[in-house]
C-alpha positions in Angstrom: 231.9 -2.6 18.0 228.4 -2.7 19.2 225.8 0.1 19.8 222.7 0.0 22.1 220.5 3.3 22.9 217.6 3.9 24.1 217.0 -0.1 24.8 213.8 -0.6 26.0 212.2 -4.2 26.5 209.9 -6.7 28.2 208.5 -10.2 29.0 204.4 -9.7 29.8 204.4 -6.6 31.9 208.0 -6.9 33.3 210.0 -3.7 32.2 213.7 -5.9 31.9 215.5 -2.9 30.7 213.8 0.7 30.5 215.8 2.6 28.4 218.8 1.5 28.6 221.7 2.5 26.6 225.7 1.6 26.5 228.1 1.4 23.8 231.1 -2.0 23.9 234.4 -0.9 22.6 236.8 -2.6 20.0 239.9 -5.2 21.4 238.3 -4.6 24.8 236.7 -6.8 27.7 232.9 -5.2 28.9 231.6 -6.8 31.9 227.8 -6.7 32.4 227.3 -7.7 35.8 224.5 -7.5 38.4 222.7 -9.7 40.5 220.5 -12.6 39.1 217.2 -12.1 37.6 218.4 -8.6 35.9 218.7 -9.8 32.7 222.1 -10.1 31.9 222.1 -13.4 29.2 219.0 -11.8 27.4 220.8 -8.6 26.9 223.5 -11.3 24.6 220.4 -12.8 23.3 219.2 -9.4 22.1 222.2 -9.0 21.0 222.5 -11.8 19.0 219.7 -10.8 17.2 217.6 -14.0 19.5 215.4 -11.8 20.3 213.9 -8.0 19.2 213.6 -4.3 21.6 210.5 -3.4 21.8 212.2 -0.5 20.8 216.0 1.4 20.5 218.5 0.4 18.7 221.6 -2.2 18.6 224.0 -1.9 16.3 226.7 -4.1 15.8 229.8 -3.4 13.2 227.5 -0.2 12.3 224.8 -2.5 11.2 221.1 -2.8 13.0 220.7 -6.0 14.3 216.9 -6.1 14.0 217.0 -4.9 11.3 218.5 -7.6 9.1 217.7 -10.2 6.7 217.7 -13.2 8.0 220.5 -14.5 5.7 222.7 -11.1 6.4 222.1 -11.8 10.1 223.0 -15.7 9.8 226.6 -14.0 7.9 227.2 -11.0 11.1 226.9 -14.1 13.1 229.6 -15.9 12.4 232.7 -12.8 13.3 230.5 -14.0 16.8 231.8 -16.7 19.2 229.0 -17.6 21.8 230.8 -19.4 25.7 227.1 -20.6 26.4 227.0 -20.9 30.4 226.1 -24.3 30.6 228.8 -25.2 27.8 226.1 -26.8 25.3 228.0 -29.5 23.6 226.9 -31.5 21.2 227.0 -34.9 24.0 227.0 -37.8 20.5 230.3 -35.8 19.4 233.5 -36.5 20.7 235.6 -33.5 22.0 237.7 -33.2 18.1 234.4 -33.1 16.3 232.5 -30.0 18.7 235.0 -28.4 17.3 235.3 -29.3 14.0 231.6 -29.0 13.2 231.5 -25.1 13.1 233.6 -25.1 10.8 232.6 -27.9 8.8 229.5 -26.8 8.0 230.6 -23.2 7.1 233.9 -23.3 5.1 234.9 -25.7 2.3 238.1 -26.2 4.0 239.7 -29.6 3.4 239.9 -32.2 6.0 243.4 -32.1 6.8 242.9 -28.1 7.4 240.1 -28.3 9.8 242.3 -31.1 11.6 245.2 -27.8 11.5 242.3 -25.3 12.9 240.8 -27.9 15.3 244.2 -28.6 17.0 244.9 -25.0 17.0 242.0 -24.1 18.8 242.3 -26.4 20.9 245.9 -26.2 21.9 244.9 -22.9 22.6 242.9 -23.4 25.7 245.2 -26.1 26.6 243.4 -28.9 25.6 244.7 -31.1 22.8 245.4 -34.6 24.3 241.2 -34.6 25.3 240.6 -34.1 21.6 239.1 -37.8 21.5 237.5 -38.0 24.3 233.8 -37.4 24.1 231.8 -35.0 26.4 230.1 -37.3 29.7 234.4 -37.6 30.1 235.1 -34.2 31.0 235.6 -32.2 34.2 232.9 -29.4 34.4 236.3 -26.9 34.2 237.1 -29.1 30.8 233.9 -29.0 29.0 233.9 -24.7 29.2 237.0 -24.5 28.5 235.8 -27.2 25.0 233.7 -24.6 24.5 235.5 -21.5 24.6 237.9 -23.6 21.8 234.6 -24.3 19.7 233.7 -20.1 20.5 237.1 -19.8 18.3 236.3 -22.5 16.0 235.0 -19.6 13.3 238.1 -16.9 14.5 235.5 -14.1 15.5 236.1 -10.7 15.7 234.1 -11.1 18.9 233.1 -13.4 22.0 230.7 -13.1 24.1 230.6 -15.6 27.7 227.4 -16.6 29.4 228.2 -16.6 33.1 231.6 -18.7 32.4 232.9 -19.0 35.9 229.5 -20.2 37.8 230.4 -23.6 39.0 234.0 -24.1 38.7 236.7 -25.0 41.0 239.1 -22.4 42.2 241.9 -23.8 39.1 239.0 -24.0 36.9 238.0 -20.3 37.5 241.9 -19.4 37.1 242.3 -21.4 34.4 239.5 -19.6 32.5 239.8 -16.1 34.3 243.7 -16.7 32.2 242.5 -17.6 29.4 240.1 -15.1 28.4 242.4 -12.5 29.3 245.1 -14.1 27.1 242.6 -15.0 24.3 241.3 -11.4 24.0 244.5 -9.6 24.0 246.5 -11.7 21.7 243.6 -11.7 19.9 242.9 -8.7 19.8 238.9 -10.4 20.5 236.6 -7.6 21.5 235.3 -9.1 24.3 231.3 -8.7 26.9 231.2 -11.0 29.9 227.9 -11.6 31.6 228.5 -12.3 35.2 227.2 -12.0 39.0 231.2 -13.0 40.2 232.7 -9.8 41.2 236.8 -10.3 42.1 236.8 -13.1 38.8 235.3 -10.2 36.5 236.8 -7.0 37.7 240.4 -8.7 37.5 239.7 -8.9 33.6 237.5 -5.9 32.7 238.8 -3.5 31.0 235.1 -1.6 31.9 232.0 -2.7 33.9 228.8 -2.3 33.1 226.4 -2.5 36.7 222.9 -3.5 36.0 219.4 -3.7 38.5 216.0 -3.6 37.9 215.8 -2.3 34.3 218.9 0.3 34.4 222.3 1.0 34.7 223.5 2.0 37.8 226.6 2.3 38.4 229.4 2.3 34.6 233.6 2.9 34.9 236.7 0.6 34.8 237.2 -1.7 38.6 238.9 1.2 40.0 236.4 3.9 39.4 233.5 1.2 40.8 235.8 0.5 43.8 235.5 4.0 44.4 232.5 4.8 43.4 229.9 6.8 46.1 227.0 5.1 45.1 225.1 2.7 48.3 223.8 0.2 45.8 227.6 -0.1 43.7 229.7 -0.8 46.7 226.8 -3.2 47.9 226.8 -5.1 45.3 231.0 -4.9 44.1 231.9 -5.5 48.0 229.4 -8.4 48.4 227.1 -7.4 51.1 224.1 -8.8 52.5 222.4 -5.9 53.4 221.9 -2.4 51.9 219.7 -0.5 48.7 218.8 -4.4 47.6 217.4 -5.1 51.1 217.9 -8.9 53.0 213.8 -8.9 53.6 211.2 -8.9 50.6 208.7 -6.5 51.7 206.4 -7.9 53.9 203.8 -6.7 56.8 205.2 -6.1 60.2 206.3 -9.6 61.6 204.7 -9.1 65.0 201.7 -7.9 63.8 201.5 -11.2 61.4 203.2 -13.6 63.4 200.7 -13.2 66.6 197.6 -12.1 64.3 194.7 -14.9 64.7 
């Protein structure tokens, strides 16, 4: 579904990705994981064509994303659903209109057909009864589920999830985990989950890429990563405070600095 080859991307003097390659298999849940600031969200923007790499290629359905015309890129994006970390619901529209909006913009369905589609998408995430609420009336978990329904509005082939579990209470988190897994299986989607929540992501991912300092430092199924010999992989997967990623930021000797005149 997505093939990333020898991707290099920098912001100023900082190299975000350093010649990385990965394959996103169809109808699977692929997780991109790593500490905060490793460029996980940036990778989604590169896949969606919002950013251009310094070198390397990104193929989506055998189309090189950064060589497409604007019209072709927009057509391809219709096949991608996006769940933003903040939910990004339009605050002056009701739940119903938030989901109807992309359908009205990109299809010629009648009003009654749009209503049917919207209610189906809301029912899929368990919130059909909330269709008349405004975003300000939603809890954080509900807003994330409404955003998921909107990501499904145009029946995409793939969905990109940007930190879907951040800031969720245990019940909302469990609901989101179940929805991502169930929807992927039922609708035969291809899902990319960007996250640093190890336990929840590992419970649903078919394959995981671990990122650090612009490189892929580990990859494999959750079971394979659990058994990895890499100290870095073990530190991340087990949430250890110290290890290859040190607790202390590099600094001069503490005693010398403390007593220096």
